[in-house]
C-alpha positions in Angstrom: 59.6 63.1 -13.9 57.9 65.0 -16.5 61.1 64.0 -19.6 61.1 60.6 -17.8 58.0 60.1 -18.5 58.5 61.4 -22.2 61.2 59.7 -22.0 58.9 56.2 -21.2 56.3 56.9 -23.6 58.1 57.3 -26.8 60.6 54.2 -25.9 57.2 52.0 -24.8 55.6 53.4 -28.6 58.8 52.1 -30.3 58.7 48.8 -28.1 55.4 48.0 -30.0 56.6 48.7 -33.9 60.0 47.9 -33.8 60.2 45.8 -30.7 62.3 44.8 -27.6 65.2 46.5 -30.1 64.1 49.3 -29.0 64.5 49.2 -25.2 68.4 49.0 -26.1 68.8 51.7 -28.0 66.2 54.2 -25.5 68.4 53.0 -22.9 71.5 54.0 -24.6 70.2 57.3 -25.4 68.8 57.8 -22.0 73.0 57.4 -20.8 73.8 60.0 -22.8 71.2 61.9 -22.0 72.5 62.1 -18.8 75.5 62.6 -19.0 74.7 65.5 -21.4 72.4 66.9 -18.2 74.8 65.0 -14.8 77.9 67.4 -16.9 74.9 70.9 -16.9 74.2 70.7 -13.3 78.4 69.0 -12.0 79.3 72.4 -13.6 76.2 74.4 -12.6 76.9 72.8 -8.6 81.1 73.8 -9.2 81.6 70.0 -9.3 85.8 69.2 -10.3 86.4 65.5 -8.5 85.6 62.5 -10.0 85.5 60.5 -7.2 82.6 58.6 -5.1 81.6 62.0 -3.1 81.7 64.0 -5.7 78.4 62.0 -8.2 77.1 61.7 -4.7 76.9 65.9 -5.1 75.5 65.2 -7.6 73.6 62.7 -7.9 71.6 64.6 -4.6 71.2 68.3 -6.2 70.0 65.9 -9.9 67.1 64.7 -7.5 66.4 67.3 -5.6 64.0 68.6 -8.0 62.6 65.4 -8.5 62.1 63.7 -5.4 58.5 63.9 -4.7 58.2 62.9 -0.1 61.3 61.7 1.9 64.3 62.8 0.2 66.4 59.9 -0.9 69.2 58.1 1.4 72.5 58.0 0.6 75.8 56.7 2.2 79.5 56.6 0.7 81.6 53.7 1.9 84.7 53.9 0.1 84.3 53.4 -3.3 80.6 53.0 -3.2 78.6 55.0 -2.7 74.4 53.6 -2.0 71.5 55.5 -2.5 68.0 53.8 -0.9 64.9 55.4 -1.6 61.2 54.0 1.1 57.9 55.2 1.3 56.3 57.9 1.0 59.1 59.1 -1.4 58.6 59.2 -4.5 61.0 58.2 -7.3 60.5 59.5 -11.1 60.0 55.6 -11.5 57.2 55.2 -9.5 55.5 58.3 -10.7 56.4 56.7 -14.4 54.7 53.5 -14.0 52.2 54.1 -12.3 51.0 57.4 -14.4 51.6 55.2 -18.0 50.3 51.4 -15.7 53.3 50.2 -17.2 55.3 47.7 -14.0 58.2 48.3 -12.3 60.7 46.8 -13.5 60.9 47.8 -16.9 60.4 51.5 -16.1 63.7 51.3 -13.9 65.9 49.2 -15.9 64.7 50.8 -19.9 64.6 54.7 -18.4 65.8 55.3 -14.4 68.7 53.4 -14.5 70.0 54.3 -17.5 69.9 58.2 -16.8 71.5 57.4 -13.6 74.2 55.7 -14.6 74.9 59.1 -17.1 74.5 61.3 -14.8 77.8 58.8 -12.3 79.6 58.8 -15.4 79.4 62.6 -16.0 81.3 62.7 -12.8 83.8 59.4 -13.1 84.0 57.0 -16.8 84.2 54.3 -15.3 80.8 54.7 -13.3 79.5 51.4 -12.2 75.3 51.0 -11.5 73.7 48.2 -9.7 70.5 48.2 -8.8 69.8 45.8 -5.5 66.1 46.6 -5.2 63.6 47.1 -7.1 59.1 47.9 -5.1 57.3 50.8 -4.8 58.1 50.6 -1.1 62.0 50.3 -1.5 64.6 50.9 -4.0 68.8 50.4 -3.6 71.2 51.1 -6.3 74.7 51.0 -5.6 76.8 53.2 -8.0 81.0 52.3 -7.7 83.9 53.9 -9.2 87.4 51.8 -9.7 
């Protein structure tokens, strides 16, 4: 969670100095960082496939040290992975938003979603990430592969 806090804090500082374009630059950088981190974890965990089940394995390994409270639930249906976090799960986005007094609606699209896209792309470069619901009580995300 410290990494996400640092990334968003830096993004806020750049945004104040350079405007909204800084958010897009941060998102692109964070996605690339997610690919790098995902690749390292994928290799450590011995994940060799490129399917949705492989993305789920990587997601579980990636979020294990980040979760505080109840772990996120994941379900695979066809080529779609659904990830659901409910209270009292404290995901990094909620932690960062509270710590920096920033809106969750800004933190997650700027830091968490690009990181998740990157991690998923470490397994399958064509993976797509979508946020279905975003709140302190429940977050639902979908990762799909063609």
